[in-house]
C-alpha positions in Angstrom: 25.0 7.5 -26.3 25.0 4.3 -24.5 27.6 3.3 -22.1 30.4 1.2 -23.3 30.5 -1.0 -20.2 28.0 -3.1 -18.6 29.0 -2.3 -14.7 25.9 -2.8 -12.7 25.5 -1.6 -8.8 23.1 -2.7 -6.4 22.6 -0.5 -3.6 20.5 -1.7 -0.6 19.5 0.5 2.3 18.7 -1.2 5.4 16.7 1.3 6.7 17.6 2.4 10.3 20.6 -0.1 10.6 22.7 2.5 12.5 26.3 1.0 14.2 26.9 3.6 16.7 26.6 7.3 17.7 28.0 9.7 16.1 30.3 12.0 17.6 27.6 15.0 17.6 24.6 12.7 18.6 24.3 14.5 21.9 22.9 17.7 20.1 20.4 15.2 18.6 19.4 13.7 21.9 20.8 10.4 20.8 24.2 10.0 22.7 24.9 6.3 23.3 22.5 4.9 20.5 23.7 2.0 18.6 21.0 0.2 16.4 22.9 -2.8 15.5 24.7 -3.4 19.2 21.5 -3.1 21.0 20.2 -5.8 18.8 23.1 -8.0 19.4 23.0 -7.8 23.1 19.3 -8.2 23.4 19.5 -11.4 21.2 22.5 -13.2 21.9 21.1 -16.3 19.7 20.9 -13.9 16.7 22.9 -15.2 13.9 23.9 -13.3 10.6 26.1 -15.5 8.7 26.0 -13.7 5.2 26.1 -10.3 6.8 28.9 -11.5 9.1 30.6 -13.2 6.1 30.7 -9.6 4.3 32.1 -8.2 7.4 29.5 -7.2 9.9 31.2 -8.4 12.6 34.4 -6.1 11.9 32.0 -3.1 12.7 30.0 -4.5 15.1 32.0 -6.4 17.4 29.5 -8.2 19.3 29.1 -10.4 16.3 32.5 -11.1 16.2 31.9 -14.5 17.7 29.0 -15.7 15.9 28.3 -17.6 12.9 29.9 -16.6 9.5 29.3 -17.8 5.9 32.0 -18.3 3.5 31.7 -15.6 1.0 33.3 -16.6 -2.1 33.2 -13.0 -3.8 35.8 -10.3 -2.4 34.3 -7.9 0.1 35.3 -4.8 2.1 33.9 -3.3 5.0 33.9 0.3 6.2 31.6 2.6 8.2 30.2 6.1 7.0 29.2 9.1 8.9 26.3 11.3 8.1 27.6 14.7 7.1 24.1 16.6 6.6 22.2 18.3 9.2 19.6 15.6 10.2 18.5 12.0 11.0 16.0 11.4 8.5 14.8 9.5 5.6 15.6 12.3 3.2 19.0 13.7 4.4 20.1 10.3 4.7 19.1 8.8 1.4 20.2 12.3 -0.6 23.5 12.1 0.8 23.9 8.7 -0.1 23.2 10.1 -3.7 25.7 13.0 -3.2 23.6 15.8 -1.7 24.5 17.4 1.7 21.8 19.0 3.4 23.5 22.5 5.0 20.2 23.3 7.0 17.9 21.3 8.5 14.2 21.3 7.6 11.9 22.6 10.6 10.5 20.7 13.0 7.1 21.0 14.8 7.1 19.9 18.5 3.9 22.0 19.3 1.9 20.7 16.2 1.4 22.6 12.9 0.4 26.2 13.1 -3.5 27.3 12.5 -2.3 29.3 9.5 -1.3 26.0 7.6 -4.3 24.1 8.9 -6.6 27.1 7.5 -4.7 26.8 4.2 -5.4 23.3 3.9 -9.1 23.7 5.0 -9.4 26.5 2.2 -7.9 24.2 -0.3 -9.8 20.5 0.7 -12.4 21.7 3.1 -11.2 19.3 5.6 -10.1 19.6 9.3 -8.3 17.3 11.3 -7.7 15.6 14.4 -4.6 15.2 16.6 -2.3 17.7 15.3 0.6 16.8 17.8 3.7 14.7 17.9 2.9 11.1 18.1 3.7 7.7 17.1 1.9 6.7 14.1 0.3 3.2 15.3 -0.2 5.0 18.9 -2.3 7.7 17.7 -4.2 5.5 14.8 -4.9 3.4 17.9 -6.0 6.4 20.2 -8.0 8.7 17.6 -9.1 5.8 15.0 -12.5 5.3 16.6 -13.2 9.3 16.5 -11.7 9.3 12.5 -14.3 6.7 11.8 -16.7 8.6 13.6 -16.2 12.1 12.4 -14.6 11.6 9.0 -11.7 13.6 10.1 -8.2 12.8 9.1 -5.6 12.3 11.8 -2.8 14.8 11.4 0.4 14.2 13.4 4.3 14.9 12.9 7.7 13.3 14.9 10.9 14.7 16.0 11.3 14.3 12.0 10.6 17.1 9.4 7.6 15.4 8.6 3.6 16.3 8.1 1.6 12.5 8.4 -2.0 12.6 7.4 -3.6 9.1 8.6 -7.0 7.9 7.4 -9.2 4.7 7.2 -9.5 3.7 3.6 -13.2 3.0 4.0 -13.5 6.5 5.4 -11.5 8.5 3.2 -10.7 6.9 -0.4 -7.1 6.7 -1.3 -7.4 9.2 -3.9 -9.0 12.0 -1.3 -6.2 11.4 0.9 -3.1 11.5 -1.4 -4.8 14.6 -2.8 -5.1 16.2 0.7 -1.5 15.2 1.0 -0.6 17.0 -2.5 -2.2 20.1 -1.3 -0.4 20.0 1.8 3.0 19.1 -0.1 2.2 22.1 -2.4 1.8 24.4 0.8 4.9 23.5 2.5 7.6 23.1 -0.4 9.1 26.8 0.8 9.0 29.2 3.6 8.6 28.3 7.3 6.6 25.1 6.9 9.1 23.7 4.3 8.7 20.2 5.8 11.0 17.4 4.8 8.0 15.1 3.7 4.3 14.8 3.4 3.2 11.3 4.2 -0.1 9.4 3.3 -1.0 6.9 5.9 -4.0 4.8 5.1 -5.1 2.0 7.4 -7.7 -0.3 7.5 -9.6 -2.6 10.1 -11.7 -2.3 13.0 -11.3 -0.5 16.4 -8.8 -2.1 18.7 -7.2 -3.8 15.5 -6.1 -1.1 13.2 -3.5 -1.8 10.8 -1.6 0.9 8.5 -1.4 -0.7 4.6 1.4 -0.7 2.0 -0.6 2.0 0.4 1.6 4.5 2.3 2.5 7.5 -0.2 5.6 10.1 0.6 5.8 13.5 -0.9 9.6 14.9 -0.9 10.8 17.7 -1.6 12.1 18.7 -5.2 15.7 17.2 -5.5 18.7 19.4 -6.2 20.0 18.6 -9.9 23.7 17.8 -8.8 23.7 14.1 -7.7 24.6 10.7 -8.9 21.1 9.5 -10.2 20.9 12.7 -12.4 24.5 12.0 -13.4 24.0 8.5 -14.5 20.7 9.2 -16.4 22.5 12.2 -18.5 25.2 9.5 -19.3 22.7 6.9 -20.3 22.6 4.5 -17.4 19.7 2.8 -16.1 18.4 3.9 -12.7 16.0 1.5 -10.9 14.4 2.1 -7.5 12.6 -0.6 -5.1 10.5 0.4 -2.5 10.1 4.1 -1.1 13.5 5.3 -2.9 11.2 7.0 -5.9 9.1 8.9 -3.5 12.2 10.2 -1.4 13.6 11.5 -4.9 10.4 12.9 -5.8 9.5 10.5 -8.7 12.2 11.6 -10.6 15.7 10.1 -11.6 14.5 6.5 -12.4 14.0 4.5 -15.5 11.7 2.1 -13.4 10.5 1.8 -10.1 8.2 -0.3 -8.0 7.0 0.3 -4.5 6.8 -2.7 -2.0 4.9 -4.4 0.8 7.5 -5.4 2.9 11.1 -6.6 3.0 10.5 -9.7 1.7 8.4 -8.3 -1.4 11.3 -5.7 -1.8 14.0 -8.4 -2.1 11.7 -10.2 -4.6 11.6 -7.0 -6.5 15.1 -6.6 -6.3 15.8 -10.1 -7.9 13.3 -9.1 -10.8 15.0 -5.7 -11.4 18.3 -7.2 -11.5 17.2 -9.7 -14.5 16.5 -6.3 -16.4 19.7 -4.2 -15.4 22.0 -4.3 -18.0 24.0 -1.4 -16.9 23.8 1.1 -14.3 22.1 1.3 -10.7 19.6 -0.5 -8.7 18.7 1.3 -5.7 16.6 -0.4 -2.8 14.9 0.4 0.3 13.9 -2.1 3.0 11.5 0.1 5.3 10.4 -2.7 7.5 13.5 -2.5 9.7 12.5 1.2 10.5 8.8 1.3 10.1 7.9 -1.9 12.0 10.5 -2.6 14.4 13.0 0.7 14.9 10.1 3.1 16.0 8.1 0.6 17.5 11.4 -0.2 19.8 11.2 -4.0 19.0 14.3 -5.7 19.3 12.9 -9.0 18.8 11.0 -8.0 15.7 14.2 -6.1 14.3 16.4 -9.2 15.0 13.5 -11.6 13.1 13.6 -9.0 10.4 17.5 -9.0 10.0 17.7 -13.1 10.0 15.4 -13.2 7.2 17.3 -10.6 5.2 20.2 -12.4 6.0 18.7 -15.6 4.8 17.5 -14.0 1.2 21.5 -12.7 0.8 22.6 -15.8 -0.7 20.4 -15.7 -3.3 21.4 -12.3 -4.7 25.2 -13.1 -4.1 25.0 -16.2 -6.5 23.1 -14.6 -8.8 25.4 -11.5 -9.5 27.4 -11.6 -12.3 30.8 -10.3 -12.8 30.0 -6.7 -13.7 28.0 -6.3 -10.7 28.9 -5.1 -7.2 26.6 -5.3 -3.8 26.6 -2.7 -1.4 24.4 -2.7 1.7 24.4 0.3 4.1 21.8 2.3 5.7 20.5 6.0 6.1 20.4 6.5 9.8 19.7 4.7 13.2 16.4 3.9 15.0 17.7 2.2 18.0 15.2 -0.2 19.2 16.2 -0.1 22.8 16.6 3.7 23.1 14.2 6.1 24.8 11.3 7.6 22.6 10.2 6.2 19.0 12.3 8.6 16.8 15.4 7.9 14.6 18.9 7.8 16.2 21.9 9.7 14.8 24.4 7.1 14.1 27.3 6.0 11.6 25.7 3.1 9.1 27.7 0.0 7.8 29.4 -0.1 4.5 29.6 -3.6 3.3 30.5 -4.1 -0.4 31.4 -7.2 -2.7 31.7 -8.3 -6.0 34.5 -9.5 -8.5 35.6 -5.9 -9.0 36.2 -5.2 -5.0 39.8 -5.8 -3.3 40.0 -7.9 -0.3 42.1 -7.4 2.5 42.0 -3.8 3.3 41.7 -2.3 6.6 38.2 -1.2 7.7 37.8 2.8 7.1 35.5 5.5 8.4 34.1 7.8 5.8 33.2 11.4 6.7 30.2 11.4 4.6 27.7 9.1 2.9 28.3 11.1 -0.2 32.0 9.8 -0.4 30.0 6.3 -1.5 27.9 8.3 -4.1 31.6 9.7 -5.6 32.9 6.3 -5.6 30.3 4.9 -7.6 30.7 7.7 -10.1 34.3 6.4 -10.2 33.0 3.0 -10.6 30.7 3.8 -13.5 33.4 6.2 -15.1 30.9 9.2 -15.0 31.0 12.9 -14.7 30.0 13.5 -11.3 28.3 16.8 -10.2 27.5 15.7 -6.3 29.4 16.1 -3.4 31.7 13.6 -1.8 35.3 12.1 -1.8 36.0 8.9 -3.9 37.5 6.0 -2.1 37.5 3.9 -5.7 41.2 3.5 -5.3 40.8 2.0 -2.0 38.0 -0.6 -2.9 38.2 -1.7 -6.8 40.8 -3.9 -8.5 
């Protein structure tokens, strides 16, 4: 039976756009991290008028004196803490859907054990270069030529629970790279090697100018059934995904999905999908903030990407009808001025707007990203099976 209402929600994850270290950040080596503040301090001329108009200045004080667009829609500003154990893509996005990760997935600071590599070899007949903790762009630059010469893919990990395999598209065809990653995923679904994600990282180019392509593919763990996305589907709502959302949720829980090449492409696809959204959730990930700028510790690039996104917001805001709410948030931090190249454990912003939002509430701090999932369940008036405490009474008319 189709829903009786036509409520719509657009949930955009500004990947890695954290707003300050969580109380337990020191346990993760992230004390003092603050992605948005670092960018604001490094770029005093950076103006984000639409984000500021939606209340960014209330949770990132460095933007308080900067340009603020007049937003005609009612809006609400808050911040959320991560309850899950971790600071990666999977834990952050899953928690936004109402899934709390109680036990962190294992990491491999010394590389993956020979036993696992032997199992991949037995299944695929392939051996690897690398097998170390590394930045993806750095290890491709360092080992790319040897990979092209030998045909051996490059295997690496990070401080997150990931197994990444990089290969030149002219050396290892995409289908073959994806197959190797699928085998690796099957071998790491359970047991001591149960990594959060296996990621295919294809690249192109010549030595000295290797470039990763948009043919990346993420292989997630299976998603627990009790979450907002499944509950929406069971009750006949649309659930659309833009960007890597589909991969994060193991290719389930969506009525329509598309991968994207960039933030700009992500916003273009978001506008196109919104035209097809009759009732339900449009779940979007904009990965450039994290992948191109956060991990590479590029404050200027991050700021430029935020400015471009801010300029695109007006088109989305003016297209929204009275039945739609827009939510902007993040999944973790990746402070571009911090040490290392990894994610940082931070609070995330919560900027909401739409005709059904109440104006004038004080800025709150919610104890879990899952509180948003519970709130959206109330917004859609559905039975909800996930975690979190709804704050619907605080935000909706």
